[in-house]
C-alpha positions, 0 to 999 in steps of 0.5 A: 500500500502506498504512503498516500493510501495509508494516510487516507485510511488512517485519516478515515479511521481517526474520523470514524473513532471521533464520530462515534462518541460525538454521535452517541453524546449529541445534544438531546432534542430539548436540553431544558426538559431533563427535570420536567415531570412531562419529559417523556410526554414532550419527547413522545409528541416530538417523535409524533411530529406534534412538537417542534420546539425552538432552534436552540434546542430549548422547549421552555417547559415552564413558560406559559402557553400562547394561543398560537402555540395551543393552535399548533398543538391541537391541529397537529395532535388531533389530525386537523388540517392547517389552512392557507388563506388568501390575502384579500384584494379588498381589506374591508371584505367580511369573512364568509363561512356558509351559504344556503342558496344552491346557486351560491359559490365559494368566493374569495371571502370564504378563504380570507384570514379569519383575523387581522392579527394573524396574517404575518404570524408564524402560526397562521395556518395552524390558527386557521385550522383551529378556527375552522373547527370552531375550537377557538374564538375570534373577537372583533376580528382579533385572535390575539395569538400571543395571549397566554392561555389559562387552564380553563381555556385550554380544557375548553379547547380540548373539549371542543376538538374532541367532543365538538363545538356543541359540547358546551361548558360541560365538555371538560367535565365529560373528558374528566369522566372519560378519563381523558382529563385530570381534575384541576384546582385553579382553572384561572391559572396560566397553563405552561407549555409542559402541562399542555404537552402532558394533557395532550399526550394523555389523550392522544396516547390513551390506549382506548382513544382513537381518531377516525378521519372521514373526508366527504365530497358530494355533487361533484358533477364531474368538475374535475378541473378548477373553474372560475365562477361568473364575476369572480377573480379566482378559480375554485375547485379541482379534484387534484387539489382535494387529492393532495390534501387526502394523500398528505393526510393519509401519510400522518393519519392512516385511519382515514376514509374518503366517501362521496354522497352522489352525483359524481361522474357526469355533467361537464364535458370531460365527464359526459363525453367519456360517460363518467370514465374520467371521473371514476379514474380520478376517484380510483387514484384518490382511493375512495372507499365508497360512493352512493348513487345520486339522481344524476348517476342515472343520466346515462343508461344503466349499462354505463353505470354498471361499466363504471361500477365495475371499473371503480375500485370502490363500491357503489352503494344504494339500498333502495335501487333495483333493476327489474325488481332485483338488486343489481350485482354491481350495487351494494346496500352497505359495507363495513370498514374496519379502521384500527379496530373500529368497525364502521358501517356505511349505508347508501340511500338514493332519493326515491324520486330520482326518476323525475330528475333524468331522461325517462329512457335512462331509468327504464326498468329501474325502481326505487323503494322508499328511502326512509324504509330502506335506510332503517332496514339496513341500519338495523342489520348493521347495528349489532355488527358495527361501532359507528354508522355513516349514511351516504344519503342523496336525498335532497330536501329529505336529508334533514328528515332522515334522522327523524325517520331513521334511528341509529345513524351517527353521521349523515352526509347529505347530498343533493342540496348543494349548500355549504353549512355547519353540521347540525345535530338532529335526533342524535345524528350529525347532518353534514352539508357537503357543498358541490362541484368539487369546491369543498372537501369536508373533513369529519374527525370522529373521536372514539373511546373503546370503539364508541363515538364520543364526539366529532369536529368538522372543517370545510376545506375550500379548494382555492387557487393557492392550494397545491395539486396532486400531479398524478391526478393532474396527469389523468385529467390532462390525458382526458382533456387532450382527448376532448379535441378529437371528441369535439370533431365527432359528427352527431347528425345532419342539418338539411338547412342552415340553423340560423343563430345570428344575433339579429335573428334570435334576439328579434324574431323567430329562428329555426335554430331557436325552434329546434333548440326549444323543441329539444327541451320539450323532447327531453322533459315532456313539458307542454311549453319551452321558453329559450332566451335568444341570448343563449344562442351564440352562433349559426350552424351551416347545413351539412354534418353537425359536430359537437364542436359546432354545437358547443360554439353555438351553445357555450353557456353552462345553463342546465335544463329545468322544468317548472309548473307555471300558470298560463298567466306566468307564461304570458308575463314572461313573454311580455317581459321578453318584448320590452326592449324591442326593437333593440336586440335583447338577449331575453327575447324568447324563442318558444316551443308548444305555443305561438305568440303575437305582439304589437311592436307599436305598443308600449313595453308591458302592453305589447303581447296580443295573443298566446295560443296552444294548438290554435286555442288561446292559452288558459291563463288560469291553467297550470302548465309544465314549462321547460326553460334553463336555470338562468331564466328560472333563476330570475336572470334577465329580470324574469322574476316571474319564472323564479317567484311564481313557479314550482320546480318539478325537474332540475336536470343536469343536462346543459342546453347543448346536451339536450340539443345534442341528444335531439339531433342524435335521436333524429339523425337529420333535422330540417327546422323551419319558420312556422309562425311561432312568433308573429310581429305586428307593426314592426316597421319593416 
């Protein structure tokens, strides 16, 4: 061996000898807890990633606990989710937490900081996470992150996280009875950092205490990609963002379930054009545990549902759906999931009036039994075999009625109402209102003792533009998006004549395109009358092959088809309102089907309508008709308030106008719409 090599070996040996004792005697994680009675608790919590301490290897065990430090302990200790807010463009904006209007959306106000004094604080995300489950108060827009916490306040925070915000003043006492808290003498005394660590450790390391995290979605309607609501600056939603949160949570909290309360696969282009396969593939990547059938899961024939169910790596649930009077082999009434020794029964029930919400052809042979009776039967069968029962219930307005009609459900995730709200306890059942369109991921943490549920906390996790995404889900979505271009070239039928969608036609007089579109709405729903605003038609389609691309260009808006009951007087008032701007071209000018109308352009607005007929007879103003339109009109858009206030909703489809027209063209193969005198104009001056 050369001298140079020998010296190299010697140096390596010397370094190795020196490094062994240096490693063995390295500084402890915290150099100031050796004499703390809570030393082992602090070290355990550090190993669990709950406590970090300070850069100088000090924990400062005797110092009082601040509110920010309390938030950090509670969020990490109980598997809550840190929240990254968006700094508002308007500093005077008020924070929003929920909405009760199904047409509402998550806007910027839902994701701004909850307090003005936490924006630049090191604990911002943990503080927001604690506020999100309502375990800490914000008074006058101030959180006071550096204010010290009393033992009473700490115990109340613990009770709200473990038992829920409705545990009240007796929450800490209940924790004492459960053996999760010890009695305290002086509750007004400030709690130290070591004491807080000790009490937290006593709960999270209690052998009988377990946390089950349930992530819930509903009414995704194939909103795989983020989208920008009308009038908003930021985009919202997106399953890739949801997936990132779920996967990150599973890494630190393996006791996690992911479930959906219905209406997931269809209703946007990327969903419909692939018959739901795109949504199911994303849900597989996210590792959903179960999904209940919603009414719009029947927007395609049952063969499509079966194919999607067979490709899904999770069960489709519905206890009350039958095909030809038998339970389909690909449907389950319920499942049991065992999570860390806790047995959780998951029951699925579907609105028993679901056949009213889709095309009749899609539900041929399908029947629905009473959803209350089916739910009770399934809960009774699960009760003796499970510790906790969760209902995935897509029941629309009957969601709040389920706990009153069915006993034994611990948590109900209620789909079909499209609202965002805090949980409500009804007859011992927690009702969750999970929102829509992938704009919110609902986190339900169920705390158990000895396998029995003792409480829950809840957080809306809003899918805002500032959140990171799961690259694997993005890859799936991008792959389907790239295929859309080829899909859009698909020929769906033929037009023997040009379809006139020009602005000066559809907004001023009868259009053959308007006639065909209005006819397609009646064909879809079986309505007596169809009303379609001319402003919803944005291009003509030439004679020849009709492609999806042409239809989407002509009908670009995401307006869905809605059927209402309305009196003849309401129909009259709507048509009269649509004529107010004439001879100016107005988007509210109505194209119609099932009726004809005549107006006198020389008359004053509000008094122009001369006649409305149906089958040659005057429209009966006192009779009730089934009227189909789009949700823009029935929602009062273009000041059609009468269609919002003086109607009764009968069918709320998830068909866009373009979907209804596409189906109509496919069904007929060749169309040749004509001008039929549906709209007659007197004294037009032409």
